[in-house]
FIKOLZA-1660 file (N, C-alpha, C; in steps of 0.1 Angstrom, whole numbers, plus 5000, padded with zeros to 4 digits):
% residues 99
   i   px   py   pz ch aa at
   1 0767 0815 5471  A  M  N
   1 0763 0812 5485  A  M CA
   1 0766 0798 5488  A  M  C
   2 0772 0796 5499  A  N  N
   2 0775 0783 5504  A  N CA
   2 0763 0775 5507  A  N  C
   3 0761 0763 5502  A  P  N
   3 0748 0755 5505  A  P CA
   3 0746 0754 5520  A  P  C
   4 0757 0753 5528  A  A  N
   4 0756 0751 5542  A  A CA
   4 0749 0764 5548  A  A  C
   5 0751 0775 5541  A  A  N
   5 0745 0788 5547  A  A CA
   5 0730 0789 5543  A  A  C
   6 0725 0780 5536  A  V  N
   6 0710 0781 5532  A  V CA
   6 0702 0777 5544  A  V  C
   7 0693 0785 5549  A  P  N
   7 0685 0781 5560  A  P CA
   7 0677 0769 5558  A  P  C
   8 0675 0760 5568  A  K  N
   8 0667 0748 5566  A  K CA
   8 0653 0751 5570  A  K  C
   9 0646 0758 5561  A  M  N
   9 0632 0762 5563  A  M CA
   9 0625 0760 5549  A  M  C
  10 0612 0758 5550  A  P  N
  10 0605 0757 5537  A  P CA
  10 0606 0769 5528  A  P  C
  11 0608 0767 5516  A  F  N
  11 0609 0778 5506  A  F CA
  11 0597 0777 5497  A  F  C
  12 0593 0787 5490  A  A  N
  12 0582 0787 5481  A  A CA
  12 0588 0786 5467  A  A  C
  13 0584 0777 5459  A  L  N
  13 0589 0776 5445  A  L CA
  13 0580 0785 5437  A  L  C
  14 0586 0794 5429  A  V  N
  14 0578 0803 5421  A  V CA
  14 0581 0800 5406  A  V  C
  15 0571 0795 5399  A  F  N
  15 0573 0791 5385  A  F CA
  15 0569 0802 5375  A  F  C
  16 0578 0806 5366  A  T  N
  16 0575 0815 5356  A  T CA
  16 0569 0808 5344  A  T  C
  17 0562 0815 5335  A  E  N
  17 0556 0809 5323  A  E CA
  17 0568 0803 5315  A  E  C
  18 0579 0810 5314  A  Q  N
  18 0590 0806 5306  A  Q CA
  18 0596 0793 5311  A  Q  C
  19 0597 0792 5324  A  Y  N
  19 0602 0779 5330  A  Y CA
  19 0592 0768 5328  A  Y  C
  20 0579 0771 5330  A  N  N
  20 0569 0760 5328  A  N CA
  20 0570 0755 5314  A  N  C
  21 0572 0763 5304  A  R  N
  21 0573 0758 5290  A  R CA
  21 0586 0750 5288  A  R  C
  22 0597 0754 5294  A  R  N
  22 0609 0746 5294  A  R CA
  22 0608 0733 5301  A  R  C
  23 0601 0733 5312  A  A  N
  23 0599 0720 5320  A  A CA
  23 0590 0711 5312  A  A  C
  24 0580 0716 5306  A  A  N
  24 0571 0708 5298  A  A CA
  24 0578 0701 5286  A  A  C
  25 0587 0709 5279  A  R  N
  25 0595 0703 5268  A  R CA
  25 0604 0693 5274  A  R  C
  26 0611 0696 5285  A  F  N
  26 0620 0686 5291  A  F CA
  26 0613 0673 5294  A  F  C
  27 0601 0674 5301  A  L  N
  27 0594 0662 5305  A  L CA
  27 0588 0655 5293  A  L  C
  28 0585 0662 5282  A  K  N
  28 0580 0655 5270  A  K CA
  28 0591 0647 5264  A  K  C
  29 0603 0652 5264  A  R  N
  29 0615 0645 5259  A  R CA
  29 0620 0634 5268  A  R  C
  30 0617 0635 5281  A  H  N
  30 0622 0626 5291  A  H CA
  30 0611 0621 5301  A  H  C
  31 0600 0615 5296  A  P  N
  31 0589 0611 5305  A  P CA
  31 0594 0602 5316  A  P  C
  32 0604 0594 5314  A  D  N
  32 0609 0585 5324  A  D CA
  32 0615 0593 5336  A  D  C
  33 0618 0606 5335  A  L  N
  33 0624 0613 5346  A  L CA
  33 0613 0621 5354  A  L  C
  34 0601 0620 5350  A  R  N
  34 0590 0628 5357  A  R CA
  34 0591 0626 5372  A  R  C
  35 0591 0614 5377  A  Q  N
  35 0591 0611 5391  A  Q CA
  35 0603 0617 5398  A  Q  C
  36 0615 0615 5392  A  Q  N
  36 0627 0621 5398  A  Q CA
  36 0627 0636 5398  A  Q  C
  37 0622 0642 5387  A  Y  N
  37 0621 0656 5386  A  Y CA
  37 0612 0662 5397  A  Y  C
  38 0600 0656 5399  A  L  N
  38 0590 0660 5409  A  L CA
  38 0596 0659 5423  A  L  C
  39 0603 0648 5425  A  K  N
  39 0609 0645 5438  A  K CA
  39 0620 0656 5441  A  K  C
  40 0628 0660 5431  A  T  N
  40 0638 0670 5432  A  T CA
  40 0631 0683 5436  A  T  C
  41 0620 0687 5430  A  L  N
  41 0613 0699 5434  A  L CA
  41 0608 0698 5448  A  L  C
  42 0603 0687 5452  A  Q  N
  42 0598 0686 5466  A  Q CA
  42 0609 0688 5476  A  Q  C
  43 0620 0681 5474  A  V  N
  43 0632 0682 5483  A  V CA
  43 0637 0697 5483  A  V  C
  44 0638 0703 5471  A  L  N
  44 0642 0717 5469  A  L CA
  44 0634 0726 5478  A  L  C
  45 0621 0724 5477  A  E  N
  45 0612 0733 5485  A  E CA
  45 0613 0731 5500  A  E  C
  46 0615 0718 5504  A  A  N
  46 0616 0715 5518  A  A CA
  46 0629 0719 5524  A  A  C
  47 0640 0716 5517  A  N  N
  47 0653 0719 5522  A  N CA
  47 0663 0720 5510  A  N  C
  48 0665 0733 5506  A  P  N
  48 0675 0735 5494  A  P CA
  48 0689 0730 5497  A  P  C
  49 0693 0729 5510  A  A  N
  49 0706 0724 5513  A  A CA
  49 0708 0709 5514  A  A  C
  50 0697 0702 5511  A  H  N
  50 0698 0687 5512  A  H CA
  50 0709 0682 5503  A  H  C
  51 0718 0673 5508  A  P  N
  51 0729 0669 5501  A  P CA
  51 0726 0662 5487  A  P  C
  52 0714 0656 5486  A  S  N
  52 0711 0649 5473  A  S CA
  52 0710 0659 5462  A  S  C
  53 0707 0671 5465  A  L  N
  53 0705 0681 5454  A  L CA
  53 0718 0687 5449  A  L  C
  54 0729 0686 5456  A  R  N
  54 0742 0691 5452  A  R CA
  54 0741 0706 5448  A  R  C
  55 0734 0714 5456  A  L  N
  55 0732 0728 5453  A  L CA
  55 0746 0735 5453  A  L  C
  56 0748 0743 5442  A  H  N
  56 0760 0750 5441  A  H CA
  56 0758 0763 5433  A  H  C
  57 0766 0774 5436  A  P  N
  57 0764 0786 5428  A  P CA
  57 0771 0784 5415  A  P  C
  58 0766 0792 5405  A  L  N
  58 0772 0792 5392  A  L CA
  58 0781 0804 5390  A  L  C
  59 0789 0803 5380  A  R  N
  59 0799 0814 5377  A  R CA
  59 0797 0818 5363  A  R  C
  60 0805 0828 5359  A  G  N
  60 0805 0833 5345  A  G CA
  60 0792 0839 5341  A  G  C
  61 0788 0835 5329  A  K  N
  61 0775 0841 5324  A  K CA
  61 0763 0838 5332  A  K  C
  62 0764 0828 5341  A  L  N
  62 0752 0824 5349  A  L CA
  62 0755 0828 5364  A  L  C
  63 0764 0837 5366  A  D  N
  63 0767 0842 5379  A  D CA
  63 0754 0848 5385  A  D  C
  64 0752 0844 5398  A  G  N
  64 0739 0849 5405  A  G CA
  64 0729 0837 5405  A  G  C
  65 0731 0827 5397  A  L  N
  65 0722 0816 5397  A  L CA
  65 0728 0804 5405  A  L  C
  66 0720 0794 5408  A  H  N
  66 0725 0782 5414  A  H CA
  66 0720 0770 5406  A  H  C
  67 0726 0759 5409  A  S  N
  67 0722 0747 5402  A  S CA
  67 0719 0736 5412  A  S  C
  68 0709 0727 5409  A  V  N
  68 0707 0715 5416  A  V CA
  68 0706 0703 5407  A  V  C
  69 0709 0692 5411  A  S  N
  69 0709 0680 5403  A  S CA
  69 0696 0672 5404  A  S  C
  70 0691 0668 5392  A  I  N
  70 0679 0658 5392  A  I CA
  70 0685 0644 5393  A  I  C
  71 0696 0642 5385  A  N  N
  71 0704 0630 5386  A  N CA
  71 0718 0633 5381  A  N  C
  72 0725 0623 5377  A  F  N
  72 0739 0626 5373  A  F CA
  72 0740 0634 5360  A  F  C
  73 0730 0633 5351  A  S  N
  73 0730 0639 5338  A  S CA
  73 0722 0652 5337  A  S  C
  74 0712 0654 5346  A  Y  N
  74 0702 0665 5344  A  Y CA
  74 0702 0674 5356  A  Y  C
  75 0700 0687 5353  A  R  N
  75 0701 0698 5363  A  R CA
  75 0689 0707 5362  A  R  C
  76 0687 0715 5372  A  I  N
  76 0678 0726 5372  A  I CA
  76 0686 0738 5377  A  I  C
  77 0686 0749 5369  A  T  N
  77 0692 0761 5373  A  T CA
  77 0681 0770 5380  A  T  C
  78 0685 0778 5389  A  L  N
  78 0675 0785 5397  A  L CA
  78 0681 0798 5403  A  L  C
  79 0671 0807 5406  A  E  N
  79 0674 0818 5415  A  E CA
  79 0670 0815 5429  A  E  C
  80 0679 0817 5438  A  L  N
  80 0676 0814 5452  A  L CA
  80 0676 0828 5460  A  L  C
  81 0664 0832 5463  A  L  N
  81 0662 0845 5470  A  L CA
  81 0659 0842 5485  A  L  C
  82 0670 0842 5492  A  I  N
  82 0669 0839 5507  A  I CA
  82 0660 0848 5515  A  I  C
  83 0661 0861 5513  A  Q  N
  83 0653 0870 5521  A  Q CA
  83 0638 0868 5519  A  Q  C
  84 0634 0864 5507  A  D  N
  84 0620 0863 5504  A  D CA
  84 0615 0848 5505  A  D  C
  85 0625 0839 5509  A  S  N
  85 0622 0825 5510  A  S CA
  85 0616 0820 5497  A  S  C
  86 0621 0825 5485  A  Q  N
  86 0616 0820 5472  A  Q CA
  86 0627 0813 5464  A  Q  C
  87 0623 0804 5457  A  I  N
  87 0632 0797 5447  A  I CA
  87 0625 0798 5434  A  I  C
  88 0632 0804 5424  A  I  N
  88 0626 0806 5411  A  I CA
  88 0634 0797 5401  A  I  C
  89 0628 0786 5397  A  P  N
  89 0635 0778 5387  A  P CA
  89 0636 0786 5374  A  P  C
  90 0648 0784 5367  A  V  N
  90 0651 0792 5355  A  V CA
  90 0651 0782 5343  A  V  C
  91 0658 0771 5344  A  N  N
  91 0660 0762 5333  A  N CA
  91 0661 0748 5338  A  N  C
  92 0658 0738 5329  A  V  N
  92 0660 0724 5333  A  V CA
  92 0665 0717 5320  A  V  C
  93 0674 0708 5322  A  G  N
  93 0679 0700 5311  A  G CA
  93 0693 0694 5315  A  G  C
  94 0699 0689 5304  A  D  N
  94 0713 0683 5307  A  D CA
  94 0723 0694 5308  A  D  C
  95 0735 0690 5311  A  H  N
  95 0745 0700 5315  A  H CA
  95 0747 0710 5304  A  H  C
  96 0748 0706 5291  A  D  N
  96 0750 0716 5280  A  D CA
  96 0738 0725 5278  A  D  C
  97 0726 0720 5281  A  A  N
  97 0714 0728 5278  A  A CA
  97 0712 0739 5289  A  A  C
  98 0716 0736 5301  A  V  N
  98 0714 0746 5312  A  V CA
  98 0726 0755 5315  A  V  C
  99 0738 0751 5311  A  Y  N
  99 0750 0759 5313  A  Y CA
  99 0753 0765 5299  A  Y  C
% end
C-alpha cells in the first residue's frame, strides 16, 4: 500500500504479547532509544503516513507487512489493517533483526 493512500485518521495500536516481549527486550538493550521509540508509536497512531516514519510495504517473506523507522538504524515492522483502523506491531529492532 502506498503511504499516501493511508487515511490521515487516528489508528488504534494493538499490541500482542509476543510484540510486547520483543519490545521489552529491545528497550532493555537500547534504553537510550525509549523516548524515540515512544514518539514513533505516538506519531504512528496519530498519522501512519507522517513522512518521519518512512512507512513502506515489505516484500518477499514479509509480504503483507509494513515497516516504519524509529531512526536511521532501527525499525518497527507492523500489520496495517486499514478497514479496522488498527495497527498491529510485529517486531522491533535493527534492520537485520526485523527483516
